[in-house]
Residue, then its C-alpha position, 0 to 999 in steps of 0.5 A: m515165181t523167182l528164178i531160183t524156184i524155177l531153177g529148182l523145179v527144172l533140177i527136180m524134173i531133170g533128176l526125176w527124168g534121170m532116175l526113171t529113164q536110165k539103166n545104169i545105177i550110177k546114172i540113177i544115183i546122179g539123178f537122185s543127187i540132182m533132184d535133191t539139189g533142186v529140192h534144196l533150192i526150192m526150200v531156200s527160195i521159199g525161206y527168202l524174204k526180200d529186204r531182210t537181213a540175216p537172223i543175227i541179233d546184234s547192234a546192227v539190228d533193232q532188237a525191238n523190231a527184229v521180227n520184221t527185219v530179219v529172215d526166218p532161220i528155220p528154212s536155212a537150218l532145214v536145208l543144211t540138215a537136208i544137205v547132210i542127209g542127202l550126202a549120207v544117202t548118196a554115199l550109202m547108194l554108192s556103196y551099194a552100187i560098188k557091192l552090186y558091181e562086185k557081185k554081178g560085174t555090171l551096173d545095168i539095172n536089167e541084170f538084177k532080176e532076183l528081187k523083181w516081181 
């Protein structure tokens, strides 16, 4: 396992701990963002191949042997897409947190009992 993969797993565990143990909605959202970053790091570390170059076919890359000399661009593209989606979800959660604070005057999750079973 590489250092980046281990760091990603640690971030996922910290984010999961933050999401499950905190009572403040903003802290829960921060835990989600930390966990999201850990997932991105793991996706990048899985797509990394040692001693390979960027997937740009030009004069520096032998076009006949490009499959064996460049990395797969799909994991990088997936991570970029996941970053944008994570940003949008975080913005949506923060806007919900603002509305909840306007309605109840608190961000403590124990104060919201309307939808509990």
